[in-house]
BALUM-186974 format. One line per 10 residues: number of its first residue (from 1); for each residue x, y, z of N, C-alpha, C. Coordinates in steps of 0.05 Angstrom, whole numbers, plus 5000, padded with zeros to 4 digits. Layout:
NUM	X,Y,Z,X,Y,Z,X,Y,Z | ...
This chain:
1	1331,4966,3140,1349,4981,3157,1333,5002,3172 | 1337,5004,3197,1323,5024,3212,1332,5052,3205 | 1316,5072,3212,1323,5100,3207,1348,5109,3222 | 1351,5098,3246,1374,5105,3262,1400,5095,3249 | 1399,5070,3239,1423,5059,3226,1429,5074,3200 | 1409,5082,3185,1414,5097,3161,1427,5124,3167 | 1418,5137,3188,1429,5163,3196,1459,5161,3202 | 1466,5141,3218,1494,5138,3226,1511,5130,3202 | 1500,5115,3183,1515,5108,3159,1521,5132,3142 | 1502,5149,3138,1506,5173,3122,1526,5192,3136
11	1523,5193,3162,1542,5211,3177,1571,5201,3175 | 1575,5175,3175,1602,5164,3173,1613,5169,3146 | 1597,5165,3125,1606,5170,3097,1614,5200,3094 | 1598,5218,3105,1604,5246,3104,1630,5254,3118 | 1634,5242,3141,1659,5248,3156,1683,5237,3141 | 1680,5213,3128,1703,5202,3113,1709,5219,3089 | 1688,5229,3075,1693,5246,3052,1705,5272,3060 | 1696,5284,3082,1708,5309,3092,1736,5305,3100 | 1743,5283,3112,1771,5278,3120,1789,5276,3096 | 1780,5262,3075,1796,5260,3050,1800,5288,3038
21	1779,5304,3038,1781,5331,3027,1801,5348,3043 | 1800,5346,3069,1818,5362,3086,1847,5353,3081 | 1851,5327,3078,1878,5317,3073,1889,5327,3046 | 1871,5328,3026,1879,5339,3000,1886,5368,3001 | 1870,5383,3017,1876,5412,3020,1902,5416,3034 | 1907,5400,3055,1933,5402,3070,1956,5395,3052 | 1953,5374,3035,1974,5366,3017,1980,5389,2997 | 1960,5401,2986,1964,5424,2967,1978,5447,2980 | 1971,5451,3006,1983,5473,3020,2013,5468,3025 | 2020,5443,3031,2048,5436,3035,2063,5439,3009
31	2051,5431,2987,2063,5434,2961,2069,5464,2955 | 2050,5481,2960,2053,5510,2955,2075,5521,2973 | 2076,5514,2998,2098,5524,3016,2125,5516,3006 | 2128,5490,2998,2154,5481,2989,2162,5494,2963 | 2142,5499,2945,2148,5512,2919,2156,5541,2923 | 2144,5555,2941,2149,5584,2944,2172,5590,2963 | 2175,5574,2985,2194,5581,3005,2216,5560,3009 | 2214,5537,2994,2234,5517,2996,2233,5501,3022 | 2211,5503,3037,2208,5489,3062,2179,5486,3068 | 2172,5465,3083,2144,5460,3091,2139,5466,3120
41	2159,5479,3133,2155,5486,3162,2134,5507,3165 | 2120,5506,3186,2099,5525,3191,2101,5536,3219 | 2125,5544,3226,2130,5554,3253,2118,5582,3256 | 2107,5589,3278,2096,5616,3281,2118,5637,3282 | 2113,5661,3271,2131,5683,3271,2116,5709,3275 | 2130,5729,3285,2118,5754,3292,2120,5776,3270 | 2133,5770,3248,2136,5790,3227,2116,5785,3205 | 2114,5805,3187,2096,5803,3165,2105,5781,3146 | 2087,5768,3131,2094,5747,3113,2111,5759,3090 | 2129,5742,3079,2146,5750,3057,2130,5755,3032
51	2136,5776,3017,2122,5782,2992,2140,5776,2968 | 2164,5766,2973,2182,5759,2951,2191,5730,2956 | 2199,5717,2934,2209,5690,2935,2238,5690,2941 | 2249,5668,2951,2279,5667,2955,2294,5673,2930 | 2284,5665,2906,2298,5671,2881,2298,5702,2877 | 2276,5715,2883,2276,5744,2880,2295,5758,2900 | 2296,5747,2924,2315,5759,2944,2344,5756,2934 | 2350,5733,2922,2377,5729,2912,2382,5748,2888 | 2362,5752,2872,2365,5770,2849,2369,5799,2858 | 2355,5807,2879,2359,5834,2890,2387,5838,2900
61	2398,5818,2913,2425,5819,2923,2445,5821,2900 | 2441,5806,2879,2459,5807,2856,2458,5834,2842 | 2434,5846,2840,2432,5872,2827,2449,5893,2842 | 2448,5893,2868,2463,5913,2883,2492,5906,2886 | 2500,5881,2882,2528,5874,2882,2540,5882,2855 | 2525,5881,2833,2534,5889,2807,2536,5919,2804 | 2517,5933,2816,2516,5962,2815,2513,5973,2844 | 2536,5980,2856,2536,5988,2884,2522,6015,2888 | 2518,6031,2867,2505,6057,2870,2475,6055,2864 | 2465,6031,2859,2437,6027,2853,2420,6033,2879
71	2399,6047,2876,2382,6054,2899,2361,6033,2903 | 2351,6032,2928,2330,6012,2934,2304,6019,2920 | 2299,6044,2913,2274,6052,2899,2274,6040,2871 | 2298,6041,2857,2299,6029,2831,2293,6000,2831 | 2304,5985,2850,2300,5957,2852,2271,5950,2859 | 2259,5966,2877,2232,5961,2885,2213,5965,2862 | 2218,5985,2845,2201,5991,2822,2202,5968,2802 | 2225,5955,2799,2228,5934,2779,2222,5907,2789 | 2213,5904,2814,2208,5877,2826,2178,5874,2831 | 2166,5852,2822,2138,5846,2826,2136,5825,2848
81	2118,5830,2868,2115,5812,2890,2098,5788,2883 | 2093,5771,2903,2076,5747,2898,2048,5754,2892 | 2039,5778,2900,2012,5786,2896,2009,5805,2872 | 2029,5804,2854,2029,5820,2830,2028,5850,2836 | 2042,5858,2857,2044,5886,2864,2073,5894,2867 | 2078,5920,2864,2106,5930,2868,2113,5930,2897 | 2136,5920,2904,2144,5920,2932,2154,5947,2940 | 2158,5951,2966,2168,5977,2976,2198,5977,2977 | 2209,6001,2978,2238,6004,2980,2249,5993,3007 | 2232,5995,3028,2241,5985,3054,2244,5954,3053
91	2227,5941,3038,2229,5912,3035,2256,5905,3022 | 2264,5920,3002,2290,5916,2989,2313,5920,3009 | 2311,5941,3025,2332,5946,3045,2333,5924,3065 | 2310,5913,3074,2310,5892,3093,2324,5867,3082 | 2318,5860,3057,2331,5836,3046,2361,5841,3042 | 2369,5865,3036,2397,5870,3033,2411,5869,3060 | 2399,5878,3081,2411,5876,3107,2413,5846,3116 | 2394,5830,3108,2396,5802,3115,2420,5789,3101 | 2428,5800,3078,2452,5790,3064,2477,5805,3072 | 2475,5820,3095,2498,5835,3106,2508,5857,3086
101	2489,5869,3071,2495,5891,3054,2483,5916,3066 | 2500,5936,3073,2490,5960,3087,2498,5984,3071 | 2482,6005,3072,2487,6030,3058,2507,6046,3074 | 2527,6057,3060,2548,6073,3072,2553,6097,3054 | 2564,6118,3065,2572,6141,3049,2595,6133,3031 | 2593,6139,3005,2615,6132,2987,2640,6148,2992 | 2663,6135,2989,2689,6149,2992,2693,6166,2967 | 2702,6191,2971,2707,6209,2949,2735,6204,2938 | 2735,6191,2915,2760,6185,2902,2769,6206,2882 | 2790,6200,2868,2802,6218,2848,2790,6212,2821
111	2789,6232,2804,2779,6229,2777,2803,6219,2760 | 2807,6193,2759,2830,6181,2745,2821,6168,2720 | 2829,6179,2697,2824,6166,2671,2846,6145,2666 | 2843,6131,2644,2862,6110,2637,2890,6122,2634 | 2892,6145,2621,2918,6158,2617,2930,6167,2643 | 2913,6177,2661,2924,6186,2687,2933,6162,2704 | 2919,6141,2703,2927,6116,2717,2954,6106,2706 | 2957,6108,2680,2982,6099,2668,3005,6117,2676 | 3000,6143,2677,3021,6162,2685,3029,6157,2714 | 3009,6152,2731,3015,6147,2760,3032,6122,2763
121	3025,6101,2747,3040,6076,2749,3069,6080,2739 | 3072,6095,2717,3099,6101,2707,3115,6117,2727 | 3103,6136,2740,3116,6152,2760,3125,6135,2784 | 3107,6117,2793,3113,6100,2815,3136,6081,2808 | 3136,6070,2784,3158,6052,2776,3185,6067,2774 | 3183,6093,2766,3208,6108,2763,3220,6115,2790 | 3203,6117,2811,3213,6125,2838,3212,6103,2858 | 3207,6078,2849,3205,6057,2868,3231,6050,2882 | 3253,6056,2869,3280,6050,2881,3292,6073,2895 | 3277,6095,2899,3288,6117,2914,3291,6109,2943
131	3314,6113,2954,3318,6107,2983,3310,6131,3000 | 3310,6127,3026,3299,6147,3044,3314,6173,3042 | 3340,6173,3037,3356,6198,3036,3346,6216,3014 | 3338,6204,2991,3328,6220,2969,3302,6233,2975 | 3284,6218,2988,3258,6230,2995,3261,6251,3017 | 3281,6249,3034,3285,6270,3054,3295,6296,3041 | 3304,6295,3016,3313,6319,3003,3293,6332,2985 | 3267,6326,2990,3245,6338,2974,3229,6356,2992 | 3223,6380,2982,3205,6399,2996,3177,6396,2984 | 3158,6386,2999,3131,6382,2989,3115,6406,2997
141	3103,6419,2977,3088,6444,2981,3059,6441,2970 | 3041,6456,2981,3013,6456,2972,2998,6479,2985 | 2975,6485,2973,2956,6504,2985,2933,6488,2998 | 2920,6500,3018,2897,6488,3030,2878,6509,3039 | 2852,6503,3038,2831,6521,3047,2822,6513,3074 | 2824,6531,3093,2815,6526,3121,2790,6542,3126 | 2767,6528,3129,2742,6541,3134,2737,6545,3164 | 2721,6565,3169,2715,6571,3197,2698,6550,3211 | 2679,6539,3197,2662,6518,3207,2663,6495,3187 | 2663,6471,3198,2663,6447,3181,2642,6428,3190
151	2626,6418,3171,2605,6398,3176,2609,6375,3156 | 2617,6352,3165,2621,6329,3148,2596,6312,3143 | 2573,6321,3154,2548,6306,3150,2545,6282,3166 | 2563,6276,3185,2562,6252,3201,2555,6257,3230 | 2548,6282,3237,2540,6288,3264,2513,6276,3270 | 2509,6263,3293,2485,6250,3300,2474,6261,3327 | 2448,6259,3331,2436,6267,3356,2418,6243,3365 | 2416,6241,3392,2399,6220,3403,2373,6232,3412 | 2351,6220,3404,2325,6231,3411,2303,6210,3409 | 2280,6216,3420,2257,6198,3418,2242,6202,3392
161	2224,6183,3387,2208,6185,3363,2190,6209,3364 | 2189,6224,3343,2173,6248,3342,2187,6274,3351 | 2212,6272,3359,2227,6295,3369,2248,6305,3348 | 2243,6298,3323,2263,6305,3302,2268,6335,3301 | 2247,6351,3304,2249,6380,3301,2250,6395,3328 | 2255,6380,3349,2257,6393,3375,2282,6411,3375 | 2281,6432,3391,2304,6451,3392,2330,6438,3400 | 2329,6418,3417,2353,6404,3426,2365,6387,3405 | 2350,6380,3384,2359,6363,3362,2366,6379,3337 | 2365,6405,3338,2370,6422,3314,2398,6434,3317
171	2415,6430,3296,2442,6441,3296,2443,6463,3274 | 2451,6487,3282,2453,6509,3263,2475,6503,3242 | 2468,6508,3217,2487,6503,3195,2494,6530,3182 | 2520,6534,3178,2529,6559,3165,2537,6552,3137 | 2525,6566,3118,2530,6560,3090,2559,6565,3082 | 2570,6547,3066,2597,6549,3055,2618,6551,3077 | 2613,6539,3100,2634,6538,3121,2638,6564,3135 | 2622,6584,3131,2625,6610,3144,2650,6624,3136 | 2659,6621,3110,2683,6633,3099,2708,6621,3112 | 2731,6629,3102,2756,6617,3112,2780,6631,3100
181	2803,6618,3101,2827,6630,3091,2842,6609,3075 | 2857,6618,3054,2874,6601,3039,2903,6604,3049 | 2916,6581,3054,2943,6581,3065,2961,6565,3047 | 2987,6572,3047,3007,6557,3033,3029,6550,3052 | 3041,6526,3049,3063,6518,3066,3077,6495,3052 | 3100,6489,3063,3116,6466,3053,3129,6451,3076 | 3133,6425,3071,3146,6408,3092,3167,6391,3078 | 3188,6387,3093,3208,6367,3086,3215,6351,3111 | 3237,6337,3110,3244,6320,3133,3249,6337,3158 | 3230,6336,3176,3231,6350,3202,3237,6380,3200
191	3228,6392,3178,3233,6421,3175,3211,6433,3158 | 3190,6445,3171,3170,6458,3156,3178,6487,3149 | 3166,6497,3128,3170,6525,3120,3151,6543,3137 | 3154,6569,3132,3135,6587,3145,3108,6585,3131 | 3087,6592,3146,3060,6592,3135,3055,6619,3120 | 3043,6617,3097,3036,6641,3082,3006,6642,3076 | 2993,6664,3084,2965,6667,3080,2960,6681,3053 | 2942,6671,3037,2936,6681,3011,2909,6695,3012 | 2909,6721,3007,2884,6736,3006,2875,6738,2977 | 2851,6730,2971,2841,6731,2944,2849,6707,2927
201	2851,6711,2901,2857,6690,2882,2887,6689,2877 | 2898,6664,2878,2926,6660,2873,2930,6656,2843 | 2945,6673,2830,2953,6670,2802,2983,6665,2800 | 2992,6662,2776,3021,6656,2772,3039,6679,2781 | 3031,6704,2776,3047,6726,2785,3049,6728,2815 | 3027,6724,2829,3027,6725,2858,3043,6701,2869 | 3041,6678,2856,3056,6655,2865,3086,6660,2863 | 3093,6674,2842,3122,6680,2837,3131,6701,2857 | 3115,6722,2861,3124,6745,2878,3121,6739,2908 | 3101,6725,2916,3095,6722,2945,3106,6696,2957
211	3110,6675,2940,3117,6649,2951,3144,6640,2940 | 3147,6638,2914,3172,6627,2904,3196,6644,2911 | 3195,6669,2904,3218,6686,2908,3226,6691,2937 | 3207,6698,2955,3216,6704,2982,3217,6679,3001 | 3204,6657,2994,3203,6635,3013,3216,6610,3002 | 3208,6601,2978,3217,6575,2968,3246,6575,2961 | 3255,6595,2945,3282,6595,2936,3302,6597,2959 | 3300,6615,2978,3319,6615,3000,3319,6589,3017 | 3295,6578,3021,3293,6554,3037,3307,6531,3023 | 3302,6528,2997,3315,6506,2982,3345,6509,2980
221	3355,6533,2976,3384,6538,2975,3397,6533,3002 | 3383,6539,3023,3395,6535,3050,3396,6506,3057 | 3376,6490,3048,3375,6462,3056,3381,6442,3034 | 3387,6453,3010,3395,6436,2987,3373,6416,2981 | 3350,6426,2974,3326,6409,2970,3317,6410,2941 | 3298,6392,2935,3284,6391,2909,3255,6400,2914 | 3244,6415,2896,3217,6426,2900,3196,6407,2888 | 3174,6403,2903,3151,6388,2893,3126,6406,2897 | 3113,6411,2875,3086,6423,2876,3069,6411,2854 | 3043,6413,2858,3025,6399,2839,3024,6414,2812
231	3006,6405,2795,3004,6416,2768,2982,6438,2766 | 2977,6453,2787,2959,6475,2785,2969,6496,2766 | 2951,6511,2754,2960,6530,2733,2980,6551,2743 | 2977,6562,2767,2998,6581,2776,3025,6568,2779 | 3026,6542,2785,3051,6528,2790,3066,6523,2764 | 3052,6516,2743,3065,6508,2718,3064,6530,2697 | 3057,6554,2705,3058,6577,2686,3087,6583,2677 | 3089,6595,2654,3116,6600,2643,3133,6617,2661 | 3121,6638,2673,3136,6656,2690,3149,6641,2714 | 3135,6620,2724,3145,6605,2747,3165,6584,2738
241	3160,6570,2717,3178,6550,2708,3205,6562,2699 | 3204,6584,2685,3229,6598,2677,3244,6609,2700 | 3230,6619,2720,3243,6629,2744,3257,6606,2759 | 3244,6583,2762,3257,6561,2776,3281,6550,2761 | 3280,6550,2734,3303,6542,2718,3326,6561,2721 | 3320,6587,2722,3341,6607,2725,3354,6605,2752 | 3339,6598,2773,3350,6595,2800,3362,6568,2805 | 3362,6550,2785,3373,6523,2787,3359,6507,2810 | 3332,6510,2810,3316,6495,2829,3305,6470,2816 | 3314,6446,2824,3303,6422,2812,3274,6418,2821
251	3257,6410,2802,3228,6405,2808,3222,6376,2803 | 3210,6364,2823,3202,6335,2821,3177,6333,2803 | 3179,6319,2781,3155,6315,2764,3133,6301,2780 | 3109,6310,2775,3086,6300,2791,3064,6292,2772 | 3052,6267,2776,3030,6259,2759,3005,6275,2766 | 2987,6278,2746,2962,6294,2750,2943,6279,2769 | 2928,6295,2784,2908,6285,2803,2920,6264,2822 | 2941,6272,2835,2954,6254,2854,2960,6267,2881 | 2941,6280,2893,2946,6292,2920,2951,6270,2941 | 2941,6246,2936,2944,6225,2956,2973,6216,2959
261	2991,6223,2940,3018,6215,2942,3036,6235,2957 | 3025,6258,2963,3041,6279,2976,3037,6278,3006 | 3058,6276,3022,3056,6274,3051,3045,6300,3064 | 3046,6322,3050,3036,6347,3062,3006,6346,3066 | 2991,6329,3051,2963,6326,3055,2957,6315,3083 | 2974,6298,3093,2970,6287,3120,2976,6309,3141 | 2994,6327,3135,3000,6349,3153,2976,6368,3154 | 2963,6373,3131,2939,6390,3131,2918,6378,3148 | 2914,6352,3147,2894,6338,3163,2901,6340,3193 | 2926,6337,3200,2934,6340,3228,2929,6369,3238
271	2935,6388,3221,2931,6416,3228,2901,6422,3232 | 2884,6411,3215,2855,6416,3218,2845,6404,3244 | 2854,6380,3251,2845,6367,3276,2854,6383,3300 | 2878,6394,3299,2887,6410,3322,2871,6436,3325 | 2863,6447,3303,2847,6472,3304,2820,6466,3315 | 2807,6444,3307,2780,6437,3316,2780,6429,3346 | 2803,6421,3356,2804,6413,3384,2811,6436,3403 | 2815,6459,3392,2821,6482,3410,2797,6490,3426 | 2802,6500,3450,2781,6509,3467,2787,6538,3475 | 2771,6557,3467,2747,6554,3450,2754,6552,3421
281	2736,6541,3405,2739,6538,3376,2739,6566,3364 | 2756,6572,3344,2756,6598,3331,2728,6605,3321 | 2720,6630,3327,2693,6640,3320,2693,6660,3298 | 2716,6671,3290,2717,6690,3268,2743,6686,3253 | 2746,6701,3231,2769,6697,3214,2795,6704,3228 | 2795,6725,3245,2819,6733,3259,2828,6711,3278 | 2809,6700,3293,2816,6678,3311,2826,6654,3296 | 2814,6648,3273,2823,6626,3256,2851,6630,3246 | 2857,6655,3238,2884,6662,3229,2904,6657,3251 | 2898,6666,3276,2916,6662,3298,2919,6632,3305
291	2897,6617,3304,2898,6589,3311,2916,6574,3291 | 2914,6581,3265,2930,6567,3245,2960,6573,3250 | 2966,6598,3255,2994,6605,3261,3005,6590,3285 | 2990,6589,3306,2999,6576,3331,3002,6546,3327 | 2981,6533,3315,2982,6504,3313,3002,6495,3292 | 3008,6512,3272,3028,6504,3253,3056,6502,3266 | 3062,6521,3283,3088,6520,3297,3088,6498,3319 | 3065,6490,3329,3064,6470,3350,3062,6441,3340 | 3059,6437,3314,3057,6410,3304,3083,6396,3309 | 3082,6371,3321,3107,6357,3326,3124,6353,3301
301	3150,6354,3304,3167,6350,3281,3165,6322,3270 | 3157,6302,3286,3153,6275,3275,3131,6274,3255 | 3112,6293,3257,3090,6293,3238,3099,6303,3211 | 3117,6323,3211,3126,6335,3186,3151,6320,3176
């Protein structure tokens, strides 16, 4: 065999061997893709490669569905990636968003124990058959704190990257709402009581002298109503309960930790919105006092 023929023969054998090796490598690669990602597709993408398996992504979703208060940092610390490294919290957030799980501010609920839930259910069952005329004969009363400034933490500003601390993006915050006033009032069917401002701490004696005797008792006797107030210590003190019994004032029993059942809470919310919408907004305690007085008398009767 000539040297030229031997050269071409060796070259052909080498190419055949290399082709078989490349096919074996390609087959192993397809096996690895299917094992890790459940698919053999190799479409180009513009994002970083995944560092977690689909099973890990599903496990992350289950963890946060079982514990809604679980943080992304906890999950990232407990999850090991494909490269035997701890993943980042942002990776956890991205996978949760892909599953339509988004972080939101939690709703502030009531501290209801098993006994309190049972009492609320018993109260609801006892009053479920009350018709509208009976509820119209109840005077709902409560105290509320009106602060000069209110920040609910949801105010947003629009800005470019790197402008977080620019003057136009900084909002001045006043600690503790810049002080405020405590007010008491009552509402019944289309008939609110007068507003009473409470200076200092409200105790049982002051509740008796400043609210029950001059405001509540005459109002209830004139309109033939039943009194409702919560279980705050000044309300259920002996001096107040004995006074109400002596005046023949019926009191509606109220379950503990149940402000959500009193319609006056909706009136407080309406009053607060009307005060915040005033132009100009109250800038000191005296202006806040005047605004509360004016807006309380201007609230539509349909609200109360």
